[in-house]
N, C-alpha and C positions, 0 to 999 in steps of 0.2 A: 313660534310664528316667524315667518320670513320677514327680515327687516326691509325697510323702505328702499334702500339702495339696491338690494338684491331683486326686489319686485320690479323696480324700474329697469334694471339691466335685463331681466328675463322678458319683460314685455317689449322692451326696445328690440331685442333680438327677434322676437316673434313678429313684431310689426315690420321689421326690415326684410323679413322673408316674403312679404307680400308685395304685389305690384303697387304702383302709385295709385291706381284706380281702386284697388281693394283697400288700401290704407284710408283713402277718402271715404269709401263706403263704411268702413269700420267706425270711423269717428263720427260720421253722420248719424248712423243708427245708434251708436253708443251714447251720444248726447241725449237722445230721446230716452234711452234706458236709464241714464243718470237722473233725468228729470223725474221719471217714475219713482225712483228710490227716494228722491227728495220729497215728492208729494206724499209718499208713504210715511216718511219720517215726520212730516208736518201733521199728518192724521194721527199718528201714534203719540206725538208730543201733545197734541190737543186733547186726545183721549186720556192721557196721563195728567192733564191739567198742568203741564209744564208752562213756564212763563210765555205770555203771548209774543214777546219779542223773538223767542226762539222759533215759534210756529211761523211767524212772519218771515223770519230769515230763511227758513226751509222753503217757504212758498216762493220767495224771491229767487232763490237759487234754482228751484224747479223751473220757474218761468224763463230765467236766463239760459238754462240748459236747453230748454225747448227752442229759444231763439238761436242758440249756437247751432243746434241741429238744422234749423231752417237755413241758416247762412251756409252751412256746409252742403246742404241738399241743393241749394241754388247753384253753388259752384259745381257740384257733381252733375246736375242736369245740363248746365252750360257746357261742360267738357265732354260728357258722354251721351247726352240726349236721351237718357232713360233713368228710371228710379234706381237708387242704389240697392244692391242685393246683399243680403246678410253674409258676412264673412264667418267662417267656422273658427272663431276665436273669442273667448270671453272678453267682454268689454271691461277694461281695468277699473274705470271709475265706478261703474255700477257694482262690480264684484266687490271692490274694496269698501265702497260706501255701504253696501248692504250689510256689512258686519256690524254697523251701528244699530241696525234693527234688532240685533240679539239682545240688547239691553238699553232701550232708549231712555230709561229713567236715570241711567248712569251718565250724567252730563259730561263729566271729564272724558269718559270713554268715547262718547258720541262726538265731541269736539275734536279729540285726538284723531279719530278715524276720518272725520270730514276734512280736517286741516291737512292730514297726510295725503288724502285722496286728491285734493286740489293741487298740492305740490307735485304729485306724480304726473298729473295731467299737464301742468305747466311745463315740467321738464320734458315730457314727451313731445308736446307741441313745439317747444323750442328746437328740439332735435330735428323734428320733421321739417321745420322752417329752414334749418341749416343744410338740409340734404336735398330738398326738392329743387328741380330746375324750373318748375312752373312758377312764374313770378306772382301770379294771382293767388295760387295755393300758398306760397310763402307768406304773402301779406295776410291771408286769412289765418294761417297757423300762428303768426306773430300776434295778430289781434286776439286770438283765442288764448294764447299763452298769457297775455296781459290780463285777459278777463279771468282766467283761473287764478292769477295772483290776486286780483281784486276780490275774488271769492274767498281766498285764503285770508285776506286782511279783514273782510267782513266777519268771517267766523272767529278770527282772533279777537276782534273788538267785542263781538257778541258774547264770547266766552267770558271775557273780563266783566261785562255787565251782569252775567249770571253767577258771578262768584267763582268761576272756574279759573284756575291758575294757568292762563295761556302761556305765561313765561316758562313755566315748568315744562309744558308740552314742547314749546320751541327749543328749550335747552336739551330735551331728549333728542329732538330732530338734529340739532347742531352736533351733539355728541356722536350721532350716527353719520355725521359728515354730509347731511343732506342740505342744511341751510347754510 
């Protein structure tokens, strides 16, 4: 499996090949896709009778992803005067997070994937904020980078409450040079 840093580099290169307009469309629609995956994780966790706190966390993350999509969509509409159009590039958060659907009963696996996914998005939003010349877009990307970090922290805390060794997950990410 590709490590997190390689995934980040690969997606950064793909994103940078797009226009600023397409990058904004990509993230706008991608946040909605991420929300769908979190909603599905909540349904599966509920169906497996996993702890209610986990179901609640997935629902909160889904709602926040939808809110992020709405924030980006408003920026897109303001700048381009039309709805964003799909970009032919898989959305990194949805693709990465969907791996957790493979075995939602394996809580360590689910938390590892979800935590990694939030860090990838944080890093990419930070990078976009550092390269855009659009001040409003930079502010939104910085806000979203901070929101992704908050998602990561929420997942880290929830993992601990569920008996998952979040420190072990973080140590693995540190060893990979990501944290």
